[in-house]
C-alpha positions as CSV (number, residue, x, y, z in Angstrom):
1,X,110.7,20.0,131.4
2,X,107.8,21.7,129.7
3,X,104.1,20.6,129.9
4,X,101.7,21.2,127.1
5,X,98.9,22.8,128.9
6,X,96.7,22.8,125.7
7,X,96.8,19.0,125.6
8,X,95.9,18.7,129.2
9,X,93.0,21.1,128.8
10,X,91.5,19.2,125.9
11,X,92.0,15.9,127.7
12,X,90.1,17.3,130.6
13,X,87.3,18.4,128.3
14,X,87.3,14.9,126.6
15,X,87.0,13.2,130.0
16,X,84.4,15.6,131.4
17,X,82.1,15.7,128.3
18,X,82.8,12.3,126.8
19,X,83.8,13.8,123.5
20,X,86.8,13.4,121.1
21,X,89.7,15.7,121.0
22,X,88.7,17.4,117.7
23,X,85.3,18.1,119.2
24,X,86.8,19.6,122.3
25,X,89.0,21.8,120.2
26,X,86.0,23.0,118.2
27,X,83.9,23.7,121.3
28,X,86.7,25.5,123.0
29,X,87.8,27.6,120.0
30,X,84.6,28.4,118.1
31,X,82.1,29.0,120.8
32,X,80.3,32.4,120.9
33,X,82.0,33.5,124.1
34,X,85.4,33.0,122.5
35,X,84.3,35.1,119.6
36,X,83.1,37.8,121.9
37,X,86.4,37.9,123.7
38,X,88.4,38.0,120.5
39,X,86.3,40.9,119.2
40,X,86.9,42.8,122.5
41,X,90.6,42.1,122.2
42,X,90.5,43.6,118.7
43,X,89.1,46.8,120.2
44,X,85.4,46.4,119.1
45,X,83.2,47.9,121.7
46,X,81.2,45.8,124.2
47,X,77.7,46.2,122.6
48,X,78.9,45.5,119.0
49,X,80.9,42.5,120.2
50,X,77.9,41.2,122.0
51,X,75.6,41.7,119.0
52,X,78.0,40.0,116.6
53,X,78.6,37.0,118.9
54,X,74.8,36.6,119.4
55,X,74.3,36.7,115.6
56,X,77.1,34.2,115.1
57,X,75.5,31.9,117.8
58,X,72.0,32.1,116.2
59,X,73.0,31.9,112.5
60,X,76.1,29.6,112.5
61,X,77.2,28.0,115.8
62,X,73.8,26.9,117.1
63,X,72.6,25.2,113.9
64,X,76.0,23.7,113.3
65,X,76.1,22.1,116.7
66,X,72.6,20.8,116.4
67,X,73.3,19.3,113.0
68,X,76.5,17.8,114.3
69,X,74.9,16.2,117.3
70,X,72.1,14.8,115.1
71,X,74.6,13.3,112.7
72,X,76.7,11.9,115.5
73,X,73.6,10.3,117.0
74,X,72.7,8.7,113.7
75,X,76.2,7.4,113.2
76,X,76.2,5.7,116.6
77,X,73.0,3.8,115.8
């Protein structure tokens, strides 16, 4: 019998944060720390990985999350 650990992980995130599965997948997969780790795995040095992930967080991830939360709040009204 095999257990799909991914489903359990996202279910736990859904329950903890009160978010939908697609949101949990996005938060888990596209957060700046995940990017940093992927860059390190590709062999990019620590400082460059850190700078790229900070840039990604400031230019893309942060504004996107803020916009998404605002849109979600407006839809709930």
